[in-house]
C-alpha positions in Angstrom: -8.3 15.7 -2.7 -10.7 18.1 -1.8 -14.1 17.5 0.2 -17.2 18.6 -0.9 -18.7 21.7 0.5 -21.1 20.0 2.9 -18.5 17.6 4.1 -16.4 20.3 4.9 -18.9 21.7 7.1 -19.1 18.7 8.7 -15.7 18.0 9.4 -14.8 21.3 10.3 -12.7 21.3 13.8 -12.1 17.5 13.3 -9.1 15.9 15.0 -7.7 14.3 12.3 -5.8 12.0 14.7 -9.2 10.5 15.3 -9.4 9.3 12.1 -9.1 5.4 11.5 -9.2 4.9 7.4 -5.8 5.2 6.4 -6.8 5.6 2.8 -9.2 8.5 3.9 -6.3 10.3 5.9 -3.3 9.5 3.3 -5.5 11.2 0.6 -6.9 14.1 2.4 -5.4 16.0 5.2 -2.4 16.6 3.6 -2.2 20.6 2.7 -1.3 22.7 5.8 -1.4 26.1 4.1 -2.3 27.7 0.3 -0.4 30.3 -1.1 -1.5 32.0 -4.5 0.7 33.9 -6.7 0.1 35.7 -9.3 1.4 33.0 -11.7 1.0 29.4 -9.7 -0.8 28.1 -6.6 1.8 26.5 -3.9 0.9 24.1 -1.0 2.3 23.6 1.9 2.2 20.3 3.3 2.3 18.5 6.3 5.6 16.4 6.6 5.7 12.8 5.9 5.8 10.9 9.1 8.9 8.3 9.1 6.6 5.3 10.0 2.7 5.1 10.1 1.2 1.9 11.8 -2.1 0.8 11.5 -4.6 1.0 14.2 -5.9 -2.4 15.8 -9.5 -1.2 14.2 -7.7 -1.5 10.6 -6.0 -4.7 11.3 -9.6 -6.2 12.9 -11.8 -5.5 9.9 -9.2 -6.8 7.4 -8.7 -10.0 9.3 -12.4 -10.8 9.5 -13.0 -10.2 5.8 -10.2 -12.3 4.6 -11.3 -15.1 7.2 -14.5 -14.4 5.9 -13.6 -14.5 1.9 -11.5 -18.4 3.1 -14.9 -19.8 4.7 -16.7 -19.1 1.7 -13.9 -21.0 -0.4 -14.4 -24.0 1.5 -18.2 -23.6 0.4 -17.6 -23.6 -2.9 -15.2 -26.1 -2.3 -17.4 -28.6 -4.7 -17.1 -26.1 -7.5 -13.0 -24.8 -6.8 -9.7 -25.7 -5.6 -8.6 -22.6 -3.5 -5.0 -23.1 -2.7 -3.1 -20.6 -0.5 0.8 -19.3 -0.4 2.7 -17.2 2.4 5.5 -14.6 0.6 8.1 -13.3 3.1 9.3 -9.9 1.5 13.0 -8.9 1.8 12.5 -5.4 2.3 10.3 -2.6 1.7 7.2 -2.8 -1.0 6.7 -0.2 -3.1 2.7 -0.2 -4.9 0.7 2.2 -6.2 3.6 4.7 -6.6 2.8 6.5 -9.9 -0.7 6.7 -8.8 -2.1 10.9 -8.6 -1.4 11.8 -5.5 -1.0 15.5 -3.6 2.4 14.1 -3.0 3.1 13.1 -6.5 3.9 9.7 -4.7 1.5 7.3 -3.6 1.0 3.9 -2.1 -1.6 1.8 -2.8 -4.6 1.6 0.1 -7.7 -0.3 0.2 -10.5 2.6 0.1 -12.8 0.6 2.8 -10.6 -1.1 4.9 -7.6 1.7 4.9 -4.7 -0.8 4.6 -2.0 -1.4 2.0 -3.4 -4.5 -0.3 -1.9 -5.5 -3.7 -4.5 -5.9 -6.4 -5.1 -9.6 -7.6 -4.5 -8.2 -11.5 -1.1 -7.1 -10.6 0.1 -10.6 -9.1 -1.5 -11.9 -12.3 0.4 -9.6 -14.6 3.3 -10.1 -12.6 2.7 -14.2 -13.1 1.9 -13.8 -17.0 5.3 -11.8 -17.7 7.0 -14.4 -16.1 5.6 -17.1 -18.2 5.6 -14.9 -21.5 9.3 -14.4 -20.4 10.0 -18.2 -19.4 8.5 -19.7 -22.1 8.1 -17.3 -24.9 11.0 -16.1 -25.2 9.3 -12.3 -24.5 6.8 -13.1 -27.2 3.2 -13.8 -26.0 2.2 -14.5 -29.3 3.9 -17.7 -28.9 2.6 -19.2 -26.6 -1.5 -18.1 -28.0 -0.7 -19.7 -31.1 1.4 -23.3 -29.5 0.2 -26.5 -29.2 2.5 -27.8 -26.9 2.0 -28.2 -23.2 3.1 -25.6 -21.8 1.0 -23.5 -23.9 -2.1 -25.1 -23.6 -1.5 -24.8 -19.6 -1.0 -20.7 -20.5 -4.3 -20.4 -22.3 -6.3 -22.4 -19.6 -4.6 -20.1 -17.4 -4.6 -16.9 -18.4 -7.2 -17.3 -21.0 -7.6 -15.9 -24.2 -9.8 -13.7 -26.7 -12.2 -16.6 -26.9 -12.4 -18.6 -23.7 -12.0 -17.6 -20.2 -9.2 -18.7 -17.8 -9.7 -21.4 -15.5 -7.9 -19.7 -12.4 -8.6 -17.0 -10.5 -6.3 -14.7 -8.2 -7.7 -12.8 -5.6 -6.5 -9.4 -3.8 -3.5 -9.6 -2.0 -3.4 -9.0 2.0 -0.4 -8.6 4.4 -0.5 -10.6 7.4 0.4 -10.1 11.0 2.0 -6.7 11.9 2.9 -4.1 9.2 3.4 -0.5 8.7 4.4 2.1 6.1 7.6 3.0 6.5 9.1 6.5 5.0 12.0 5.9 2.0 13.3 8.4 -0.4 14.4 8.5 -4.1 16.4 11.1 -5.5 16.4 11.1 -9.6 19.5 12.7 -10.3 18.4 13.5 -14.4 15.0 15.1 -13.7 15.2 17.4 -17.1 16.2 13.9 -18.9 12.8 12.2 -17.7 10.9 15.5 -18.4 12.5 15.0 -22.6 13.9 18.8 -21.8 17.7 18.0 -22.5 20.1 15.2 -22.0 21.2 13.2 -18.8 24.2 15.4 -18.0 26.0 15.8 -14.5 25.1 19.1 -14.1 21.6 18.7 -13.3 20.3 19.1 -9.5 19.0 15.6 -8.0 15.4 16.4 -6.8 14.9 14.0 -3.6 11.3 12.5 -3.4 10.0 11.2 -0.1 7.6 8.1 -0.4 6.2 5.8 1.3 6.7 2.0 1.0 5.3 -1.3 3.2 7.0 -3.1 5.7 5.7 -6.2 6.3 6.3 -9.5 7.8 4.0 -11.4 5.1 2.0 -11.6 2.1 -0.9 -14.0 2.1 -1.9 -15.3 -1.8 -5.1 -16.8 -2.7 -6.3 -18.2 -6.2 -8.5 -20.8 -6.9 -8.6 -23.2 -9.8 -12.2 -24.7 -11.4 -12.8 -28.2 -10.4 -14.7 -28.9 -14.0 -11.4 -28.3 -15.6 -9.5 -31.9 -16.2 -6.1 -30.5 -15.5 -7.2 -28.8 -12.2 -4.8 -30.3 -10.1 -2.1 -30.0 -12.9 -3.4 -26.4 -13.1 -3.4 -25.6 -9.1 0.3 -27.0 -8.8 1.4 -25.4 -11.7 -0.1 -22.1 -10.9 2.0 -22.4 -7.6 5.4 -22.6 -8.5 4.7 -19.7 -11.4 4.0 -18.0 -8.5 6.6 -18.8 -6.5 9.3 -18.1 -8.9 7.9 -15.0 -10.4 8.2 -13.3 -7.2 11.4 -14.4 -6.5 12.8 -13.5 -9.9 10.8 -10.6 -10.5 9.1 -9.1 -7.7 6.3 -7.0 -7.6 5.3 -3.4 -7.3 7.9 -0.6 -8.4 11.4 -0.4 -8.6 12.1 -4.1 -8.3 15.2 -3.7 -10.0 16.4 -1.2 -7.5 16.3 -3.9 -4.8 12.0 -2.9 -3.5 9.1 -5.3 -3.9 11.6 -8.7 -3.8 11.2 -12.0 -1.7 12.8 -14.4 -0.2 10.7 -17.0 0.7 7.5 -18.2 -0.9 5.9 -21.0 0.5 2.5 -22.8 0.2 0.8 -23.3 3.4 -3.0 -24.6 1.8 -2.7 -27.6 3.8 -1.6 -26.1 7.5 -4.4 -23.4 6.7 -7.3 -25.5 5.6 -6.9 -28.0 8.8 -6.7 -24.9 10.7 -9.6 -23.8 9.3 -11.4 -27.2 9.8 -10.9 -27.4 13.6 -12.1 -24.2 14.1 -15.0 -24.8 12.3 -15.8 -28.1 14.4 -15.0 -25.8 17.6 -17.7 -23.5 16.6 -20.4 -26.7 15.5 -19.9 -28.4 19.0 -20.6 -24.7 20.5 -23.4 -24.2 18.6 -24.9 -28.1 19.5 -23.9 -27.2 23.3 -25.7 -24.0 23.1 -28.8 -25.5 21.4 -29.0 -28.2 23.9 -28.4 -25.9 26.6 -31.7 -23.9 25.7 -33.5 -27.3 25.0 -32.5 -28.1 28.6 -34.0 -24.9 29.7 -37.0 -25.0 28.2 -38.2 -28.5 29.3 -37.1 -27.3 33.1 -39.3 -23.8 32.5 -42.1 -26.3 31.0 -41.6 -28.8 34.2 -41.6 -25.5 36.8 -44.6 -24.1 35.4 -46.1 -27.4 35.7 -45.5 -26.7 40.1 -46.9 -25.5 43.2 -44.7 -22.5 44.6 -43.9 -24.2 47.5 -42.3 -27.2 45.0 -40.8 -24.7 42.6 -38.6 -23.2 45.8 -38.2 -27.1 46.7 -37.0 -27.9 43.4 -34.2 -24.6 43.5 -33.0 -25.8 46.6 -32.5 -29.5 45.6 -30.3 -28.2 42.2 -28.0 -25.8 45.5 -24.4 -26.8 45.3 -22.1 -26.3 48.1 -20.3 -23.0 47.2 -20.2 -20.6 49.7 -22.8 -18.1 47.8 -25.1 -20.9 47.9 -25.1 -21.7 51.7 -25.5 -18.1 52.8 -28.2 -17.9 50.6 -29.8 -20.6 51.8 -29.8 -19.4 55.1 -31.1 -15.8 54.3 -33.2 -15.1 51.4 -34.6 -19.2 50.5 -35.2 -19.1 54.4 -37.4 -16.2 54.0 -38.6 -17.0 51.2 -39.8 -20.6 52.9 -41.5 -18.8 56.1 -43.8 -16.6 53.5 -44.8 -20.0 52.2 -48.7 -21.0 52.9 -48.6 -24.1 55.8 -49.0 -26.8 53.0 -46.2 -25.5 50.6 -43.8 -24.5 53.1 -43.5 -27.8 54.2 -42.6 -29.3 51.2 -40.1 -26.7 50.8 -38.8 -26.9 54.3 -38.3 -30.6 53.6 -35.8 -29.5 50.8 -34.1 -27.3 53.0 -33.8 -29.5 55.7 -31.8 -32.1 53.6 -29.6 -29.7 52.5 -28.7 -28.1 55.4 -27.5 -31.5 56.4 -25.8 -32.1 53.2 -23.6 -28.7 54.1 -23.8 -30.1 58.0 -25.7 -26.6 59.1 -28.5 -29.3 60.8 -26.2 -31.6 63.0 -23.6 -29.0 63.5 -25.9 -25.7 63.7 -24.7 -22.3 65.6 -26.4 -20.8 67.9 -28.3 -18.7 65.3 -28.6 -21.5 63.1 -30.4 -23.8 65.6 -33.1 -21.0 65.6 -33.8 -21.6 62.0 -33.7 -25.1 62.2 -35.8 -25.1 64.7 -38.4 -22.7 62.7 -37.6 -25.1 59.5 -38.6 -28.6 62.2 -41.8 -26.8 63.0 -42.9 -26.2 59.5 -42.6 -30.0 58.9 -44.0 -31.3 62.5 -47.0 -29.1 61.3 -49.5 -31.3 59.6 
């Protein structure tokens, strides 16, 4: 892929390692040199790394997005039943392998977040294909024209030409740490695959490098419209179909060669939603405390505005604790401020400071330096 000319000028001299978006990085910046001959153009590509780890910036962005999506599901709880599943991969997942790319093989990356993902339509297609094979003997019309319970559920899940389905699938993102890992496939009959000749043993194998997704967990979301009378049945049935289809068929490219397979698929709806509700309650409590604190500060500010300067300083002193910092502040900054007040105001603040020093023990057991300050404060109090 090429940049527009004005973008080339902006990005010239850019350190490509500073690019955070992995989609952008893998679709551009791949050509090291271009060699033109009379007949064709040869591209010298940079070597494909053995592993590509995602930056914390990419991971945090998609984590925020998926978390926000889950919160949105809860907001729509009155209209939709949400179900969440975790699929544990059993090896590499190849997805987007056949998409157009300068390397002839590709990997599906989200253009905005720059992370690998699986579109919702792909999961829906896998589940639909499994259901057709399992219940329609490979013929979709058997289910679309059938009147039995399985056929009715199939049509309510996936829809028909006349009616849309009641189940919505969503884009799948990987959870926890994951990375792209280099792998290789070696077609032995390139001329046969291109339609030039039969698959003979004298054809040269051509190794092709590609990128697969190595992940710990794939998070799956789907929702069911509550207005459907069989919403509960659809929710549980689709969960079973997703689980079975991923365990039996897998997802992505070359599943028959062991890629895109899963060893475990579990419903984690209860755990995730419970954790989210606890988080929402915690945030609500923090918000309540924040509002209460703000209200108290406003009340105090209103109250202090009615006081004289000496009364405000006395209020501050009365709210001192016994920390070392506050004790030192009372003997330095606060003491000097009391002395600087007019006599009537000074007496009010001096009374408060005397009581504070009694609390800290500096009035009863003063040091030599403190004795002088005590006398000063006593003088202000006695000066009627």
